C-alpha positions as CSV (number, residue, x, y, z in Angstrom):
1,M,0.5,18.6,-62.4
2,T,-3.3,19.3,-62.2
3,T,-4.8,20.7,-65.4
4,T,-6.5,24.0,-64.8
5,R,-9.7,25.0,-66.6
6,E,-9.7,28.6,-67.9
7,T,-12.3,31.1,-68.7
8,S,-12.3,34.7,-70.1
9,T,-15.3,35.7,-68.0
10,P,-15.1,36.5,-64.3
11,A,-17.5,34.0,-62.8
12,F,-17.6,33.9,-59.0
13,L,-18.9,30.8,-57.2
14,A,-20.4,31.3,-53.7
15,G,-20.9,27.6,-52.8
16,D,-24.7,27.8,-53.1
17,E,-24.5,25.3,-55.9
18,Y,-23.5,22.5,-53.5
19,S,-26.1,20.8,-51.3
20,I,-25.2,17.3,-50.1
21,P,-28.2,14.9,-49.5
22,T,-28.6,12.9,-46.4
23,Y,-28.4,9.1,-46.8
24,R,-31.1,7.3,-44.9
25,V,-32.3,3.7,-44.8
26,L,-34.8,3.3,-41.9
27,S,-38.0,5.3,-41.3
28,Q,-38.8,6.0,-37.6
29,D,-41.2,3.1,-37.4
30,G,-38.3,0.7,-38.1
31,R,-39.2,-0.1,-41.7
32,L,-37.0,0.4,-44.8
33,I,-37.8,3.5,-46.7
34,E,-38.9,3.0,-50.3
35,G,-35.9,2.2,-52.6
36,A,-33.5,1.7,-49.7
37,E,-31.2,-1.3,-49.4
38,A,-30.3,-2.6,-46.0
39,P,-26.6,-3.6,-45.3
40,Q,-25.8,-7.3,-44.8
41,L,-26.2,-7.4,-41.1
42,E,-26.6,-10.7,-39.4
43,R,-28.9,-11.3,-36.4
44,A,-26.0,-11.9,-33.9
45,K,-24.2,-8.7,-34.9
46,A,-27.4,-6.7,-34.9
47,R,-28.2,-7.9,-31.4
48,R,-24.6,-7.0,-30.3
49,I,-25.0,-3.5,-31.7
50,Y,-28.4,-3.0,-30.0
51,Q,-27.2,-4.3,-26.7
52,A,-24.2,-2.0,-26.8
53,M,-26.4,1.0,-27.5
54,L,-28.8,0.1,-24.7
55,A,-25.9,-0.5,-22.2
56,T,-24.5,2.9,-23.1
57,R,-27.8,4.6,-22.5
58,V,-28.3,2.8,-19.1
59,M,-24.8,3.6,-17.9
60,D,-25.2,7.3,-18.9
61,E,-28.5,7.6,-17.0
62,R,-27.1,5.9,-13.9
63,M,-23.8,7.9,-13.9
64,M,-25.5,11.2,-14.5
65,A,-27.7,10.5,-11.5
66,A,-24.5,9.6,-9.5
67,Q,-23.0,12.9,-10.5
68,R,-26.1,14.8,-9.3
69,Q,-25.8,12.9,-6.0
70,G,-22.3,14.1,-5.5
71,R,-20.7,10.7,-5.9
72,L,-19.0,11.6,-9.2
73,S,-17.3,14.9,-10.1
74,F,-18.2,15.1,-13.8
75,Y,-19.9,13.2,-16.6
76,M,-20.8,13.4,-20.3
77,Q,-23.5,11.5,-22.0
78,C,-23.8,9.8,-25.4
79,T,-27.6,10.0,-25.2
80,G,-29.2,10.4,-28.6
81,E,-26.0,9.6,-30.5
82,E,-25.7,5.9,-29.8
83,A,-26.4,4.8,-33.4
84,A,-23.7,7.1,-34.8
85,V,-21.1,5.9,-32.4
86,V,-21.9,2.2,-32.0
87,G,-22.9,1.8,-35.7
88,A,-19.7,3.2,-37.0
89,T,-17.6,1.1,-34.6
90,A,-19.4,-2.1,-35.6
91,A,-18.6,-1.5,-39.2
92,L,-14.8,-1.4,-38.5
93,D,-12.3,-4.2,-38.0
94,D,-11.8,-4.6,-34.2
95,A,-8.1,-3.9,-34.7
96,D,-8.8,-0.5,-36.4
97,M,-7.8,2.5,-34.3
98,I,-10.5,4.7,-32.8
99,M,-9.7,8.2,-31.7
100,A,-12.6,9.7,-29.8
101,Q,-13.6,13.1,-28.6
102,Y,-15.4,12.5,-25.3
103,R,-18.9,11.2,-26.0
104,E,-18.0,7.9,-27.6
105,Q,-18.2,5.5,-24.7
106,G,-20.5,3.4,-26.9
107,A,-17.5,2.4,-29.0
108,L,-15.8,1.0,-26.0
109,V,-19.0,-0.8,-24.8
110,Y,-19.3,-2.5,-28.2
111,R,-15.6,-3.6,-28.2
112,G,-15.9,-5.2,-24.7
113,F,-14.8,-2.5,-22.2
114,S,-16.4,-3.7,-19.0
115,F,-18.4,-1.6,-16.5
116,D,-15.7,-2.2,-14.0
117,E,-13.2,-0.6,-16.4
118,F,-15.5,2.4,-16.9
119,M,-16.0,2.9,-13.2
120,N,-12.4,2.6,-12.3
121,Q,-11.6,5.5,-14.7
122,L,-14.6,7.6,-13.6
123,F,-13.5,7.4,-10.0
124,G,-9.7,7.5,-10.6
125,N,-9.0,4.6,-8.3
126,E,-6.1,2.2,-8.0
127,L,-7.2,0.2,-11.0
128,D,-7.7,3.2,-13.3
129,Y,-5.4,2.7,-16.3
130,G,-4.7,6.4,-16.3
131,K,-3.8,6.3,-12.6
132,G,-6.1,9.1,-11.7
133,R,-4.4,11.6,-13.9
134,Q,-7.4,12.3,-16.2
135,M,-10.8,13.8,-15.8
136,P,-13.7,11.4,-15.7
137,V,-14.9,10.1,-19.2
138,H,-11.3,10.3,-20.5
139,Y,-11.1,6.6,-21.3
140,G,-8.4,4.7,-23.2
141,S,-7.7,1.1,-23.9
142,R,-4.6,-0.3,-25.7
143,K,-6.1,-3.8,-26.0
144,L,-9.3,-2.4,-27.7
145,H,-7.4,0.0,-30.0
146,Y,-9.0,3.1,-28.5
147,M,-6.7,6.0,-28.0
148,T,-6.9,7.7,-24.7
149,I,-9.0,10.8,-24.8
150,S,-7.5,14.3,-24.3
151,S,-9.5,17.3,-23.2
152,P,-8.3,20.0,-25.8
153,L,-10.8,20.2,-28.5
154,G,-9.9,18.7,-31.9
155,T,-6.4,17.5,-31.1
156,Q,-7.3,13.9,-32.0
157,I,-8.1,14.9,-35.6
158,P,-4.6,15.5,-37.0
159,Q,-3.3,12.8,-34.7
160,A,-5.6,10.4,-36.5
161,T,-4.2,11.4,-39.9
162,G,-0.7,10.7,-38.6
163,Y,-1.6,7.4,-37.1
164,A,-3.4,6.3,-40.3
165,Y,-0.4,7.3,-42.4
166,G,1.6,4.9,-40.2
167,Q,-0.9,2.2,-40.8
168,K,-0.5,2.7,-44.5
169,L,3.2,2.3,-44.2
170,A,2.8,-0.8,-42.1
171,G,0.6,-2.3,-44.8
172,E,-1.6,-4.4,-42.5
173,G,-4.9,-3.4,-44.0
174,L,-6.1,-1.3,-41.1
175,C,-7.4,2.2,-40.8
176,T,-8.2,4.9,-38.2
177,L,-11.6,6.4,-37.5
178,V,-11.7,9.7,-35.6
179,F,-14.9,11.0,-33.9
180,F,-15.5,14.7,-33.4
181,G,-18.4,17.1,-33.2
182,E,-19.3,19.8,-35.7
183,G,-18.0,22.4,-33.2
184,A,-14.5,20.8,-33.4
185,A,-14.8,21.1,-37.1
186,S,-14.4,24.8,-36.6
187,E,-10.9,24.3,-35.2
188,G,-7.9,24.8,-37.4
189,D,-6.7,21.3,-36.5
190,F,-9.7,19.9,-38.6
191,H,-8.5,21.6,-41.8
192,A,-4.8,20.7,-41.3
193,A,-5.8,17.1,-40.7
194,L,-8.0,16.8,-43.8
195,N,-5.4,18.5,-46.0
196,M,-2.6,16.2,-44.8
197,A,-4.8,13.1,-45.2
198,A,-5.7,14.0,-48.7
199,V,-2.2,14.9,-49.8
200,H,-0.6,11.8,-48.3
201,E,-3.5,9.5,-49.0
202,A,-3.9,8.3,-45.4
203,P,-6.6,5.6,-44.6
204,V,-8.5,7.7,-42.2
205,I,-12.3,8.1,-41.7
206,F,-13.2,11.5,-40.3
207,F,-16.5,11.0,-38.5
208,C,-18.3,14.2,-37.6
209,R,-21.2,13.9,-35.2
210,N,-23.3,17.0,-36.1
211,N,-25.5,17.1,-33.1
212,G,-26.7,20.7,-33.6
213,Y,-24.8,22.5,-30.9
214,A,-21.2,23.3,-30.0
215,I,-22.1,23.3,-26.3
216,S,-24.6,26.2,-26.6
217,T,-23.7,27.5,-30.0
218,P,-26.2,26.3,-32.7
219,T,-25.0,25.3,-36.1
220,V,-26.6,28.3,-37.7
221,E,-24.0,30.4,-35.8
222,Q,-21.1,28.1,-36.6
223,F,-21.0,28.1,-40.4
224,A,-22.8,29.7,-43.4
225,A,-22.3,26.8,-45.8
226,D,-24.3,23.6,-46.1
227,G,-22.9,22.0,-42.9
228,V,-19.5,20.3,-42.6
229,A,-19.7,17.8,-45.5
230,P,-19.0,20.2,-48.4
231,R,-15.6,21.0,-46.9
232,A,-14.3,17.7,-48.1
233,L,-14.7,18.8,-51.7
234,G,-12.0,21.4,-51.1
235,Y,-9.6,18.6,-50.4
236,R,-10.8,16.3,-53.2
237,M,-11.9,13.9,-50.5
238,H,-14.7,11.3,-50.6
239,V,-17.7,12.4,-48.5
240,I,-21.1,11.4,-47.4
241,R,-23.8,12.8,-45.2
242,I,-26.0,10.4,-43.3
243,D,-28.9,10.2,-40.9
244,G,-26.9,9.6,-37.7
245,N,-29.9,8.2,-35.9
246,D,-30.4,5.5,-38.5
247,I,-28.3,2.5,-37.4
248,L,-28.4,0.9,-40.9
249,A,-27.3,4.0,-42.7
250,V,-24.5,4.6,-40.3
251,Y,-23.3,1.0,-40.5
252,R,-23.5,0.8,-44.3
253,A,-21.8,4.2,-44.9
254,T,-19.0,3.4,-42.5
255,E,-18.5,-0.1,-44.0
256,Q,-18.1,1.4,-47.4
257,A,-15.9,4.3,-46.1
258,R,-13.6,1.7,-44.6
259,R,-13.3,-0.1,-47.9
260,I,-12.3,3.2,-49.6
261,A,-9.8,4.0,-46.9
262,V,-8.2,0.5,-46.7
263,E,-8.3,-0.7,-50.3
264,H,-7.5,2.6,-52.0
265,N,-5.7,4.5,-49.2
266,K,-8.1,7.4,-49.5
267,P,-9.5,9.5,-46.6
268,V,-13.2,9.8,-46.1
269,L,-15.4,12.4,-44.4
270,I,-18.7,11.3,-42.9
271,E,-21.1,13.9,-41.5
272,A,-23.7,12.2,-39.3
273,M,-26.8,14.3,-38.6
274,T,-27.9,13.6,-35.1
275,Y,-28.9,15.3,-31.8
276,R,-27.6,15.5,-28.3
277,L,-30.6,14.6,-26.2
278,A,-28.8,15.3,-23.0
279,A,-26.9,18.3,-21.8
280,H,-23.4,19.0,-23.1
281,S,-22.0,17.8,-19.8
282,S,-23.0,17.6,-16.2
283,S,-21.9,21.2,-15.9
284,D,-24.4,22.4,-18.6
285,D,-28.0,23.5,-18.6
286,P,-29.4,23.2,-22.1
287,S,-32.7,25.0,-21.2
288,G,-30.8,28.2,-21.6
289,Y,-30.2,27.8,-25.3
290,R,-32.8,25.4,-26.7
291,S,-36.5,24.7,-26.2
292,K,-38.3,21.7,-24.7
293,K,-40.3,21.5,-27.9
294,E,-37.1,21.0,-30.0
295,E,-35.9,18.3,-27.6
296,E,-39.2,16.5,-27.7
297,A,-39.2,16.5,-31.5
298,W,-35.8,14.8,-31.5
299,R,-36.9,12.3,-28.8
300,E,-39.3,11.0,-31.4
301,K,-36.3,10.2,-33.5
302,D,-34.5,8.2,-30.8
303,P,-32.0,5.9,-32.5
304,I,-32.5,3.2,-29.9
305,L,-36.2,3.1,-30.4
306,R,-35.8,3.1,-34.2
307,M,-33.4,0.1,-34.1
308,K,-35.6,-1.7,-31.6
309,R,-38.6,-1.4,-34.0
310,W,-36.5,-2.7,-36.9
311,M,-35.3,-5.7,-34.9
312,A,-38.8,-6.5,-33.6
313,E,-40.1,-6.4,-37.2
314,R,-37.7,-9.1,-38.0
315,D,-38.4,-11.1,-34.8
316,W,-34.8,-10.5,-33.6
317,W,-35.8,-8.8,-30.3
318,T,-38.7,-9.0,-27.9
319,D,-40.2,-6.8,-25.1
320,D,-39.3,-9.4,-22.6
321,E,-35.7,-9.4,-23.6
322,E,-35.7,-5.6,-23.4
323,Q,-37.0,-5.5,-19.9
324,S,-34.7,-8.3,-18.7
325,L,-31.6,-6.7,-20.2
326,Q,-32.4,-3.2,-18.8
327,E,-32.9,-4.6,-15.3
328,E,-29.6,-6.6,-15.6
329,L,-27.7,-3.6,-16.9
330,R,-29.0,-1.3,-14.1
331,R,-28.0,-3.8,-11.5
332,E,-24.6,-4.3,-12.9
333,V,-23.9,-0.6,-13.3
334,L,-24.9,0.1,-9.6
335,E,-22.8,-2.9,-8.3
336,T,-19.7,-2.0,-10.2
337,M,-20.0,1.7,-9.2
338,K,-20.2,0.7,-5.5
339,R,-17.1,-1.4,-5.9
340,A,-15.2,1.3,-7.7
341,E,-16.1,3.9,-5.1
342,K,-14.6,1.7,-2.3
343,R,-11.2,1.1,-4.1
344,P,-8.4,3.3,-2.8
345,P,-6.7,5.9,-5.1
346,P,-3.5,5.1,-6.9
347,A,-0.3,5.1,-4.9
348,L,1.4,8.5,-4.9
349,G,4.5,6.8,-6.3
350,T,2.6,6.3,-9.6
351,L,2.9,10.1,-10.1
352,V,6.4,9.5,-11.6
353,T,5.7,6.2,-13.5
354,D,5.0,6.2,-17.3
355,V,6.9,9.5,-17.6
356,Y,10.4,8.4,-18.3
357,A,11.8,4.8,-18.6
358,D,13.9,5.6,-15.5
359,V,13.0,8.1,-12.9
360,T,15.3,11.1,-13.4
361,P,17.3,12.7,-10.5
362,A,15.0,15.7,-10.6
363,L,11.9,13.7,-10.3
364,Q,13.4,11.5,-7.6
365,R,14.2,14.6,-5.5
366,Q,10.6,15.8,-5.9
367,L,9.4,12.4,-4.9
368,D,11.6,12.3,-1.8
369,A,10.4,15.8,-0.8
370,L,6.8,14.6,-1.2
371,E,7.4,11.6,0.9
372,A,8.9,13.7,3.7
373,H,6.0,16.1,3.5
374,I,3.4,13.3,3.7
375,R,5.2,11.8,6.7
376,R,5.1,15.2,8.4
377,Y,1.4,15.7,7.7
378,P,-0.1,12.2,7.4
379,D,-3.6,13.2,8.4
380,A,-3.9,15.6,5.4
381,Y,-3.8,12.7,2.9
382,P,-5.9,9.7,2.1
383,K,-4.5,6.6,3.8
384,G,-4.8,4.5,0.7
385,A,-2.6,6.9,-1.3
386,Q,0.2,7.3,1.2
387,S,2.3,4.5,-0.2
388,L,4.9,5.9,-2.6
389,D,5.7,2.4,-4.0
390,P,4.3,2.3,-7.6
391,S,3.7,-1.4,-7.2
392,V,1.3,-0.9,-4.4
393,N,-2.4,-0.4,-5.0
394,G,-2.4,-1.7,-8.6
395,G,0.6,0.2,-9.9
396,A,2.0,0.5,-13.4
397,D,2.8,-3.2,-13.9
398,A,-0.6,-4.3,-12.8
399,T,-2.3,-2.7,-15.8
400,A,0.4,-2.7,-18.4
401,D,-1.5,-5.1,-20.7
402,Q,-4.8,-3.3,-20.4
403,G,-4.2,0.4,-20.1
404,G,-4.9,3.3,-22.3
405,A,-3.0,3.7,-25.6
């Protein structure tokens, strides 16, 4: 039983006493700040991180342009938050589970998700692991330990606690990292997840990307306390606030958080202070709630530019490599997009796969009715989708080893 301190004087605490500092390693010019210690990051891994960040930025730019051209229905960018996402992922074991919100495509890029796989999901074609059932940017990959994204805000946070508790019971030395924004931290699911993780000592890292806005709502209108980080204290949880645009700070903090989670079965909360340089989504216009001056100030803190300067200082990256890689990435994104656009949609028979082990009589009746309807009105449906055989057009078995978790 916890010992309770007592006092005979009514002393109220308002929380003003708590102000959590922001951990930072790199200055914007790419040099270590005075007194800072860089993590042990080898050249090869640093280059892999940077290339993943750059690939994410290029893909985001190309796909947002495709959405504006009417080639894609919807898109969400990671722009400005690449260091937070890729840096945290790089500090994990590749077998650790990642549960994302919807702006963490950089994690998949780092783990090896191909542009083809991205495009198949975005266009919902026959090779999409989700068989066209999800909105664009709702990726998932079983082989890369990346749980399929769901649209409802914050649902992945308690799910991460439960999954991590299962990892603890399995005893394989793995953990779960869950990404979410500061807006999602206002959901009740956030508090339920942190309390459960603390009580049951689950090896989970709660990674909050505090990018300043919950769509259009600024942080000043979201909470009165000192951000999200102090909430961990109410659950007796380890916590750190970091500069989310500083790749070295993100990497080192997450590396140490993983050690706490895995070696001591303790949850950790990380609040990464960053900024969403792009709109919330392709449906959003940020000019209605923030100024160009504010955006430009944050562009000066671009995480990709900061890491590039740090690598150049160490002779790990050159301008020629930068230009060559950007050209290659743009070409590859455009080529894979064109291929994905031409692929037919999933066979309609896949509507009933992955629901039950065996198709139930009720589902079979619905499928039979659908088949009769399509035969009656064939011109109303895409020709590539008219086959009701799930094995046609890259059905369930074709993607079983690759698909979303």
